[in-house]
TORVEX-212254 format. One record per atom (N, C-alpha, C, O): residue in one letter; x, y, z. Coordinates in steps of 0.001 Angstrom, whole numbers, padded with zeros to 6 digits, always signed. Layout:
# residues N
AXYZ...
END
This chain:
# residues 264
M+000823-001211+000000M+000000+000000+000000M+000861+001266+000000M+000479+002288-000570L+002019+001183+000643L+002977+002292+000604L+004351+001746+000251L+004794+000735+000797E+005017+002433-000671E+006382+002047-001016E+007246+003301-001137E+006976+004185-001950L+008282+003354-000318L+009282+004415-000406L+010524+003808-001036L+011045+002801-000557K+010995+004424-002109K+012163+003895-002815K+013300+004905-002741K+013328+005886-003484N+014234+004648-001833N+015473+005430-001738N+015226+006934-001671N+015831+007707-002414I+014321+007345-000761I+014032+008779-000673I+015049+009492+000231I+015481+008959+001253S+015408+010691-000173S+016338+011524+000598S+015790+012945+000653S+015114+013405-000267K+016097+013629+001757K+015682+015023+001908K+016719+015772+002733K+017052+015367+003847T+017224+016865+002177T+018168+017735+002884T+017571+019134+002965T+017128+019696+001963F+017566+019682+004166F+017088+021050+004362F+018269+022028+004340F+019356+021709+004823N+018050+023191+003790N+019070+024261+003718N+020397+023768+003131N+021456+023996+003717P+020343+023092+001975P+021587+022568+001393P+022574+023683+001056P+022194+024763+000605G+023857+023387+001289G+024903+024339+000951G+025048+025496+001906G+025765+026453+001615T+024365+025427+003067T+024485+026485+004074T+025013+025893+005379T+025152+024677+005514V+025301+026768+006330V+025780+026289+007639V+024685+025533+008382V+024966+024786+009319N+023431+025729+007962N+022298+025054+008611N+021867+023793+007868N+020776+023273+008102E+022726+023299+006971E+022363+022096+006209E+022073+020930+007147E+022817+020666+008091K+020953+020230+006855K+020554+019095+007676K+020021+017978+006781K+019019+018152+006087Q+020700+016828+006803Q+020217+015657+006069Q+019154+014968+006926Q+019470+014251+007875A+017903+015197+006574A+016800+014684+007383A+016425+013247+007028A+016026+012476+007901L+016551+012882+005740L+016302+011516+005287L+017438+011099+004361L+017828+011849+003466I+017960+009906+004581I+019103+009444+003793I+018777+008087+003176I+018856+007058+003846D+018408+008091+001889D+018218+006861+001130D+017271+005880+001836D+017583+004700+001990V+016120+006387+002257V+015163+005570+003018V+014288+004751+002071V+013670+005295+001156S+014242+003452+002300S+013354+002554+001553S+012468+001805+002548S+012931+001342+003591L+011189+001698+002204L+010231+001072+003112L+009027+000600+002319L+008519+001323+001462T+008567-000621+002604T+007338-001138+001995T+006368-001515+003103T+006718-002263+004017I+005149-000997+003020I+004110-001319+003999I+002956-001984+003259I+002392-001413+002326E+002612-003197+003683E+001564-003965+003014E+000173-003495+003431E+000006-002839+004460D-000814-003839+002623D-002201-003493+002902D-002608-004024+004279D-002449-005212+004559G-003135-003140+005141G-003631-003537+006455G-002603-003541+007561G-002956-003786+008714E-001339-003277+007257E-000322-003231+008309E-000486-001964+009159E-000840-000902+008648F-000226-002095+010439F-000253-000970+011381F+001169-000829+011913F+001611-001610+012755V+001876+000180+011408V+003299+000360+011689V+003500+001543+012639V+003023+002646+012372T+004204+001310+013740T+004561+002399+014637T+006009+002797+014375T+006853+001955+014069V+006282+004092+014499V+007617+004629+014216V+008118+005371+015454V+007438+006258+015972I+009314+005001+015927I+009912+005606+017121I+011331+006063+016768I+011954+005548+015840G+011813+007022+017514G+013177+007523+017298G+013370+008792+018101G+012395+009425+018508G+014623+009173+018334G+014915+010388+019087G+014620+011636+018278G+014212+011561+017119N+014833+012789+018905N+014659+014057+018197N+015614+014123+017014N+016794+013796+017139G+015093+014552+015856G+015933+014664+014663G+016185+013354+013951G+017037+013283+013065A+015445+012297+014332A+015659+010984+013716A+015133+010921+012285A+015589+010100+011490G+014168+011795+011954G+013599+011802+010608G+012167+011307+010542G+011617+011160+009451K+011545+011045+011700K+010185+010490+011740K+009173+011413+011054K+008487+011011+010113S+009093+012644+011536S+008117+013580+010989S+008459+013987+009564S+007563+014226+008755T+009747+014067+009252T+010149+014392+007880T+009645+013317+006926T+009141+013632+005848M+009776+012058+007311M+009297+010960+006469M+007786+011052+006280M+007289+010905+005164L+007057+011293+007365L+005602+011390+007286L+005177+012552+006388L+004274+012412+005563N+005836+013698+006554N+005496+014876+005757N+005889+014711+004292N+005242+015267+003404A+006947+013947+004043A+007330+013651+002657A+006257+012793+001987A+005922+013005+000821I+005722+011824+002731I+004646+010975+002203I+003403+011814+001903I+002734+011623+000888A+003112+012752+002815A+001918+013587+002666A+002084+014681+001613A+001100+015288+001190G+003320+014935+001188G+003553+015955+000169G+003725+017352+000718G+003618+018329-000023V+003994+017462+002030V+004204+018782+002635V+005406+019459+001990V+005407+020669+001768W+006437+018654+001691W+007579+019152+000925W+008075+018039+000002W+007915+016858+000309P+008675+018415-001124P+009152+017395-002066P+010433+016732-001572P+011224+017342-000853V+010625+015485-001965V+011893+014813-001653V+012921+015204-002703V+012564+015575-003822D+014200+015120-002341D+015280+015451-003287D+015528+014315-004268D+015840+014535-005438E+015383+013102-003765E+015617+011909-004581E+014635+010819-004174E+014075+010848-003079G+014434+009855-005073G+013624+008690-004749G+012185+008803-005217G+011784+009789-005835Q+011411+007756-004902Q+010017+007662-005325Q+009120+007325-004143Q+009532+006644-003203I+007873+007820-004210I+006848+007493-003219I+005630+006948-003969I+005057+007633-004817L+005239+005710-003649L+004088+005091-004290L+003042+004746-003241L+003365+004182-002195I+001781+005086-003524I+000662+004728-002652I-000307+003888-003466I-000844+004348-004473D-000528+002656-003028D-001398+001712-003736D-000985+001581-005204D-001827+001508-006098G+000325+001554-005427G+000865+001362-006766G+000946+002618-007613G+001488+002583-008718Q+000413+003734-007113Q+000427+004987-007874Q+001619+005847-007445Q+001832+006074-006254D+002377+006313-008408D+003524+007175-008120D+003026+008584-007801D+002520+009287-008675V+003176+008988-006533V+002686+010311-006100V+003841+011275-005833V+003639+012362-005291T+005045+010872-006214T+006247+011647-005880T+006140+013104-006279T+006565+013982-005528K+005581+013378-007448K+005516+014746-007962K+004190+015448-007633K+004014+016625-007949L+003265+014725-007001L+001961+015328-006719L+002057+016304-005545L+002720+016004-004552P+001402+017475-005645P+001369+018402-004509P+000501+017847-003378P-000249+016889-003567E+000613+018455-002223E-000068+017963-001026E-001576+017807-001236E-002150+016791-000846Y-002221+018799-001846Y-003686+018742-001962Y-004147+017604-002875Y-005250+017085-002707K-003301+017213-003847K-003673+016111-004739K-003437+014745-004097K-004015+013748-004530R-002600+014696-003078R-002390+013421-002363R-003484+013184-001320R-003640+012073-000814A-004238+014239-001004A-005220+014157+000079A-006259+013059-000156A-006784+012492+000802S-006558+012754-001423S-007563+011729-001706S-007087+010331-001307S-007902+009425-001127Y-005780+010154-001169Y-005221+008859-000772Y-005099+008722+000754Y-005044+007612+001284L-005057+009855+001443L-004589+009873+002833L-005635+010336+003833L-006516+011137+003518G-005517+009813+005044G-006183+010366+006218G-005082+010782+007173G-004107+010050+007342R-005217+011949+007805R-004145+012436+008682R-004714+012956+009997R-005755+013613+010030V-004005+012644+011079V-004314+013226+012381V-003019+013829+012910V-001981+013169+012946F-003095+015086+013317F-001913+015841+013699F-001702+015845+015218F-002574+015434+015983Q-000535+016315+015626Q-000214+016381+017045Q-001091+017384+017784Q-001501+017133+018918D-001379+018513+017152D-002160+019581+017766D-003651+019256+017659D-004166+019142+016546P-004368+019100+018797P-005806+018801+018742P-006624+019894+018051P-007763+019650+017654M-006055+021099+017902M-006766+022196+017256M-006721+022092+015732M-007431+022820+015037T-005892+021195+015216T-005755+021019+013768T-006634+019866+013295T-006764+018855+013985G-007227+020019+012133G-007985+018909+011557G-009483+019020+011702G-010223+018222+011127T-009952+020019+012477T-011391+020248+012600T-011667+021740+012427T-010765+022569+012543A-012919+022064+012150A-013347+023464+012065A-014020+023824+013379A-015153+023416+013635A-013322+024588+014214A-013767+024852+015584A-015111+025564+015659A-015880+025329+016592A-015409+026435+014689A-016639+027232+014732A-017863+026452+014245A-018993+026923+014375M-017636+025257+013684M-018745+024423+013206M-019031+023325+014226M-018178+022977+015044N-020246+022788+014161N-020579+021762+015153N-020081+020380+014716N-019528+020218+013628I-020289+019400+015580I-019740+018065+015349I-020294+017446+014073I-019532+016935+013252E-021613+017486+013898E-022189+016834+012715E-021787+017546+011423E-021652+016898+010385E-021594+018861+011467E-021149+019598+010280E-019719+019218+009907E-019401+019086+008725N-018854+019040+010909N-017486+018598+010647N-017486+017215+010000N-016742+016968+009051L-018315+016323+010511L-018389+014970+009946L-018937+015004+008513L-018487+014254+007648A-019915+015886+008280A-020489+016005+006936A-019448+016496+005938A-019406+016021+004803L-018612+017440+006347L-017544+017925+005471L-016547+016807+005167L-016080+016664+004037A-016228+016017+006200A-015287+014906+006006A-015857+013860+005052A-015132+013300+004229L-017160+013601+005166L-017808+012611+004303L-017814+013060+002848L-017775+012233+001937R-017862+014372+002632R-017919+014918+001273R-016538+015205+000693R-016410+015877-000330R-015533+014702+001341R-014172+014914+000881R-013973+014376-000536R-014431+013282-000864G-013292+015147-001360G-013076+014749-002742G-014215+015156-003653G-014121+015001-004870Q-015304+015681-003074Q-016428+016173-003859Q-016506+017686-003684Q-015761+018264-002893K-017412+018323-004426K-017661+019738-004204K-018380+019853-002871K-019521+019410-002734R-017711+020450-001886R-018234+020404-000525R-019110+021608-000209R-018695+022760-000336T-020314+021307+000199T-021250+022338+000628T-022255+021700+001578T-022545+020508+001479L-022777+022494+002488L-023827+022009+003398L-025172+022606+003009L-026129+022563+003782R-025237+023168+001791R-026438+023870+001360R-027669+022967+001395R-028762+023417+001736Q-027493+021698+001044Q-028614+020755+001028Q-028969+020257+002432Q-029976+019575+002623G-028134+020604+003401G-028394+020144+004751G-027911+018723+004982G-027410+018067+004069I-028066+018261+006198I-027663+016907+006575I-028921+016060+006720I-029802+016380+007518K-029002+014990+005956K-030190+014139+005964K-030303+013383+007288K-029314+013168+007990G-031529+012989+007605G-031777+012252+008837G-031009+010950+008894G-030476+010588+009944S-030944+010231+007765S-030225+008949+007725S-028731+009164+007947S-028066+008355+008594E-028207+010276+007395E-026795+010622+007565E-026519+010936+009034E-025509+010518+009599R-027441+011681+009633R-027287+012064+011050R-027267+010825+011948R-026497+010755+012905E-028113+009859+011631E-028157+008628+012422E-026860+007832+012284E-026385+007224+013243A-026299+007847+011077A-025018+007149+010854A-023918+007797+011688A-023089+007102+012275Y-023909+009134+011740Y-022923+009846+012559Y-023111+009508+014035Y-022143+009293+014764R-024374+009464+014461R-024669+009169+015871R-024112+007801+016262R-023545+007630+017342E-024285+006838+015369E-023799+005477+015630E-022276+005435+015697E-021700+004783+016568L-021626+006144+014760L-020161+006184+014752L-019622+006867+016011L-018650+006402+016607L-020248+007953+016404L-019804+008679+017598L-020020+007849+018861L-019203+007886+019781A-021117+007104+018904A-021391+006255+020073A-020284+005226+020253A-019953+004846+021376G-019711+004775+019129G-018631+003796+019190G-017369+004311+019848G-016527+003523+020278L-017226+005644+019934L-016055+006228+020585L-016145+006153+022109L-015130+006192+022803G-017373+006046+022618G-017558+005949+024070G-017257+007231+024821G-016856+007196+025985L-017451+008371+024156L-017144+009668+024780L-018377+010537+024962L-018265+011689+025382G-019552+010000+024652G-020793+010763+024809G-021030+011816+023739G-021937+012638+023871L-020229+011803+022684L-020356+012837+021648L-021625+012666+020814L-022077+013610+020167E-022195+011469+020831E-023430+011247+020064E-024587+012084+020602E-025569+012317+019897D-024470+012536+021855D-025509+013386+022461D-025166+014865+022365D-025881+015708+022908R-024075+015184+021678R-023625+016583+021571R-023362+016971+020111R-022496+017803+019839M-024085+016386+019196M-023787+016563+017774M-023951+017989+017275M-023379+018355+016249T-024727+018798+017990T-024890+020195+017575T-023979+021138+018370T-024080+022357+018235S-023096+020578+019193S-022136+021400+019944S-020997+021838+019046S-020550+021077+018188K-020525+023061+019239K-019383+023559+018492K-018146+022753+018874K-017925+022464+020051V-017347+022395+017884V-016161+021582+018120V-015151+022318+019002V-014400+021687+019746G-015132+023650+018918G-014222+024437+019742G-014465+024286+021232G-013610+024653+022037L-015620+023752+021610L-015954+023569+023032L-015507+022202+023559L-015608+021938+024757L-015015+021336+022673L-014613+019991+023095L-013237+020011+023738L-012440+020918+023501S-012967+018995+024560S-011640+018839+025149S-010666+018358+024071S-011080+017955+022984G-009357+018403+024385G-008342+017963+023435G-008537+016516+023015G-008420+016189+021834G-008833+015648+023975G-009026+014237+023674G-010251+013990+022812G-010222+013165+021900Q-011330+014711+023106Q-012547+014577+022300Q-012303+015036+020867Q-012790+014425+019917R-011538+016128+020723R-011249+016639+019382R-010375+015665+018604R-010587+015460+017409Q-009389+015062+019276Q-008532+014096+018576Q-009330+012872+018146Q-009130+012354+017048A-010235+012408+019008A-011067+011257+018651A-011971+011601+017467A-012166+010780+016570L-012523+012820+017469L-013362+013264+016357L-012535+013393+015074L-012981+012980+014004T-011327+013969+015182T-010449+014108+014022T-010099+012737+013439T-010040+012563+012222L-009871+011780+014320L-009568+010409+013887L-010748+009826+013117L-010570+009178+012086L-011952+010064+013628L-013155+009585+012953L-013305+010246+011589L-013642+009582+010608M-013054+011558+011524M-013148+012294+010264M-012110+011814+009249M-012399+011703+008057A-010900+011531+009735A-009809+011110+008851A-010053+009732+008245A-009501+009402+007195T-010885+008928+008912T-011101+007545+008459T-012502+007321+007900T-012853+006200+007534L-013299+008377+007835L-014700+008245+007418L-014825+007682+006006L-015741+006912+005717R-013898+008070+005128R-013929+007597+003744R-012857+006526+003472R-012456+006306+002329K-012412+005875+004539K-011454+004768+004457K-010286+005074+003518K-010262+004604+002380P-009336+005848+003986P-008193+006235+003150P-007307+005047+002807P-007335+004019+003484K-006518+005201+001744K-005539+004169+001397K-004504+004034+002503K-004024+002939+002799L-004164+005187+003117L-003115+005210+004139L-003490+006219+005214L-003833+007360+004904L-003426+005805+006476L-003705+006683+007603L-002386+007099+008248L-001596+006248+008657L-002150+008405+008340L-000925+008945+008922L-001245+009601+010267L-002056+010525+010338L-000607+009118+011320L-000825+009638+012672L+000487+010235+013171L+001446+009513+013444D+000515+011556+013285D+001759+012261+013623D+001780+012640+015097D+001395+013749+015469E+002239+011695+015943E+002291+011920+017397E+000960+012482+017886E+000929+013487+018596H-000140+011833+017506H-001472+012396+017732H-001944+012342+019183H-003028+012832+019503T-001125+011743+020070T-001484+011774+021500T-000477+012572+022327T-000599+012635+023550A+000515+013178+021679A+001608+013840+022405A+001145+015007+023264A+001747+015293+024299A+000074+015688+022842A-000386+016875+023575A-001452+016548+024617A-002011+017451+025240L-001736+015253+024809L-002806+014847+025715L-002244+014304+027028L-001106+013837+027083D-003063+014373+028089D-002647+013779+029356D-002674+012256+029210D-003357+011739+028326P-001940+011526+030065P-001797+010070+029888P-003112+009299+029786P-003235+008405+028949K-004100+009632+030629K-005381+008909+030615K-006114+009141+029299K-006651+008206+028705T-006132+010397+028845T-006812+010733+027592T-006064+010125+026407T-006681+009626+025465A-004730+010169+026461A-003922+009583+025386A-004215+008092+025240A-004324+007578+024126A-004341+007402+026375A-004627+005963+026341A-005980+005693+025690A-006126+004733+024934K-006966+006538+025980K-008301+006387+025388K-008252+006619+023879K-008874+005879+023117V-007520+007639+023447V-007416+007933+022016V-006686+006796+021293V-007053+006435+020175L-005650+006230+021934L-004934+005095+021323L-005827+003856+021241L-005773+003106+020266E-006635+003651+022256E-007586+002533+022239E-008575+002710+021082E-008897+001758+020371T-009050+003956+020910T-009967+004269+019810T-009284+004068+018463T-009884+003548+017522T-008013+004489+018380T-007236+004316+017153T-007153+002850+016773T-007421+002486+015628E-006786+002014+017719E-006643+000572+017474E-007969-000022+017013E-008004-000847+016100M-009064+000406+017652M-010394-000114+017308M-010758+000225+015860M-011218-000640+015115I-010550+001488+015465I-010919+001922+014112I-010019+001268+013064I-010500+000811+012028V-008715+001224+013335V-007765+000633+012388V-008076-000846+012151V-008073-001311+011011N-008341-001573+013221N-008639-003004+013092N-009993-003236+012434N-010143-004123+011593R-010977-002431+012825R-012335-002593+012276R-012365-002372+010765R-013009-003119+010029D-011661-001339+010319D-011702-000960+008898D-010508-001481+008094D-010374-001190+006905H-009638-002260+008764H-008473-002856+008089H-007667-001758+007380H-007375-001863+006188L-007316-000712+008123L-006631+000436+007548L-005117+000277+007600L-004568-000121+008627T-004453+000582+006516T-002995+000632+006494T-002585+001912+007223T-003007+003007+006850T-001763+001768+008260T-001524+002895+009174T-000051+003065+009496T+000673+002094+009716L+000377+004316+009519L+001737+004671+009925L+001602+005650+011091L+001116+006767+010911M+002027+005237+012276M+001851+006047+013485M+003194+006423+014091M+003935+005555+014552I+003508+007707+014092I+004687+008200+014793I+004319+008406+016253I+003271+008974+016561T+005173+007950+017140T+004935+008160+018562T+006240+008541+019252T+007327+008165+018813H+006111+009297+020343H+007278+009682+021134H+007464+008728+022307H+008355+008932+023132N+006631+007686+022392N+006585+006825+023563N+006887+005382+023174N+006142+004776+022402M+007982+004826+023708M+008376+003458+023368M+007323+002426+023755M+007081+001471+023018R+006699+002622+024915R+005685+001657+025362R+004511+001612+024387R+003990+000541+024076D+004104+002782+023913D+003003+002837+022944D+003418+002218+021613D+002626+001528+020971A+004655+002464+021201A+005157+001895+019942A+005162+000375+019998A+004901-000289+018994I+005461-000181+021179I+005500-001635+021349I+004091-002211+021475I+003792-003268+020920A+003223-001501+022216A+001886-002020+022532A+000928-002006+021344A+000006-002819+021281H+001139-001093+020408H+000178-000934+019313H+000789-001324+017969H+001995-001209+017750G-000076-001783+017091G+000358-002145+015751G+000991-003520+015678G+001191-004181+016697N+001308-003946+014450N+001926-005266+014250N+003349-005168+013714N+003959-006177+013358R+003876-003938+013660R+005238-003747+013162R+005805-002464+013757R+005091-001471+013892L+007076-002483+014109L+007727-001324+014729L+008983-000960+013955L+009815-001817+013658I+009110+000317+013634I+010295+000827+012944I+010977+001848+013843I+010319+002712+014420M+012289+001747+013959M+013052+002759+014696M+013964+003484+013716M+014621+002874+012873M+013982+004820+013859M+014814+005651+012991M+015889+006364+013800M+015719+006625+014991M+016994+006675+013137M+018071+007449+013752M+018809+008189+012648M+019229+007594+011655E+018959+009486+012834E+019739+010325+011913E+019344+010114+010453E+020196+009993+009573G+018037+010074+010220G+017527+010019+008850G+017484+008656+008201G+017229+008546+007002E+017734+007594+008992E+017740+006246+008435E+016912+005303+009302E+016755+005525+010502I+016383+004245+008680I+015697+003190+009432I+016751+002197+009909I+017465+001597+009106I+016838+002033+011229I+017877+001150+011773I+017317-000148+012348I+018056-001117+012523L+016003-000175+012646L+015362-001393+013141L+013997-001542+012498L+013294-000553+012289D+013616-002777+012182D+012310-003085+011619D+011872-004407+012242D+012346-005473+011851I+010962-004328+013215I+010578-005497+014014I+009097-005769+013800I+008285-004846+013862R+008734-007023+013550R+007335-007327+013240R+006930-008697+013763R+007758-009459+014263G+005650-008991+013640G+005128-010316+013950G+005354-010759+015386G+005229-009967+016319E+005689-012036+015554E+005872-012618+016885E+007013-011947+017637E+006974-011826+018862E+008021-011514+016901E+009156-010841+017532E+008695-009558+018223E+009158-009242+019319K+007797-008831+017595K+007304-007585+018184K+006397-007858+019388K+006432-007122+020374K+005587-008915+019302K+004655-009229+020386K+005375-009457+021707K+004863-009093+022766G+006547-010051+021652G+007281-010354+022879G+008260-009283+023301G+009034-009479+024238L+008233-008155+022622L+009217-007096+022858L+008929-006322+024144L+007772-006111+024507S+009997-005900+024829S+009876-004998+025986S+010721-003764+025698S+011520-003757+024762V+010541-002711+026512V+011345-001497+026355V+012823-001833+026515V+013663-001319+025776K+013145-002702+027487K+014532-003102+027715K+015106-003797+026471K+016243-003540+026076D+014297-004686+025859D+014745-005378+024641D+015009-004386+023516D+016003-004491+022798L+014101-003417+023373L+014221-002445+022289L+015449-001568+022473L+016154-001263+021512L+015699-001166+023713L+016889-000365+023995L+018164-001155+023701L+019136-000621+023167S+018135-002428+024060S+019292-003284+023804S+019542-003430+022307S+020684-003363+021852R+018452-003634+021533R+018577-003755+020086R+019112-002459+019484R+019951-002488+018583F+018623-001317+019985F+019075-000019+019495F+020578+000146+019723F+021300+000592+018830E+021045-000213+020918E+022463-000060+021252E+023340-000977+020395E+024446-000606+020003Q+022827-002184+020110Q+023585-003121+019265Q+023766-002568+017852Q+024848-002659+017272V+022698-001998+017312V+022724-001524+015931V+023467-000203+015788V+024218-000006+014833S+023254+000709+016748S+023796+002061+016627S+025135+002258+017320S+025897+003158+016965G+025422+001413+018311G+026637+001596+019103G+026526+002749+020073G+027530+003219+020610K+025272+003219+020305K+025043+004345+021206K+023937+004013+022190K+023197+003048+022001E+023825+004821+023251E+022703+004702+024166E+021574+005589+023675E+021809+006678+023152F+020320+005107+023851F+019168+005929+023465F+019010+007041+024502F+018901+006773+025698A+018998+008289+024033A+019145+009423+024953A+017833+010109+025325A+017845+011060+026106N+016705+009654+024787N+015444+010344+025022N+014685+009706+026199N+013975+008715+026030D+014849+010294+027388D+014198+009735+028579D+012691+009742+028472D+012030+008825+028960K+012133+010768+027838K+010682+010875+027707K+010121+009678+026930K+009076+009131+027282A+010825+009286+025876A+010389+008143+025064A+010468+006844+025853A+009613+005970+025711I+011498+006718+026686I+011704+005477+027451I+010694+005364+028588I+010102+004305+028797L+010500+006461+029323L+009681+006415+030535L+008194+006619+030244L+007344+006242+031050G+007882+007220+029085G+006484+007453+028753G+005862+008478+029676G+004682+008798+029539
END
């Protein structure tokens, strides 16, 4: 479903601020895989995600989604392939519109979007059912402005909006980083439920090793713009933070320096 072929990205080339963010990265993600990505600051996690989304062009290499070469496509043209949830709970929803209006806009994605015809009763009932599945009571607040929701409620709603039309690829960019631990756990539980229910191919960046191990069926670790570990299947199921740190030290010859990622 996703194929990265030797992609590289350098910021500010030829200046004192030159930074090689991605170095010859290749990665294949099969249909339905749920891949978590971990790494220290500057490892290249967000750069890789943004390169896939088309936020900036890569210097070299190819990006294919469901067999289609999207390397040269601008961000807005890749949107039909992707669902995205951002780190900031304020991003991804229209705060001045209510919950059902936000969902209606998400459902009309890729079409000429307007609410002029209104929201049909059958559509409203479908939204109510989907919201009830989140277990946050939002099905009883469908006419509430989204700006009045808590961070966790907004992230859960954004997740629902991002997956409403079942994207080819779901990109989660540290989408629980700004939430308190209890709320983050609820949003991750909701994420797992939606991904498994809809068999969504998912790439989730996280700052937390425990979350990277606990969720998904494959784990990738990055360092200095390269993928240094790729753990999947039964090997991942039995993994602990101690095991992951040991593997990192074996491959890199260094100690993992991000205490926040280790301790969660």
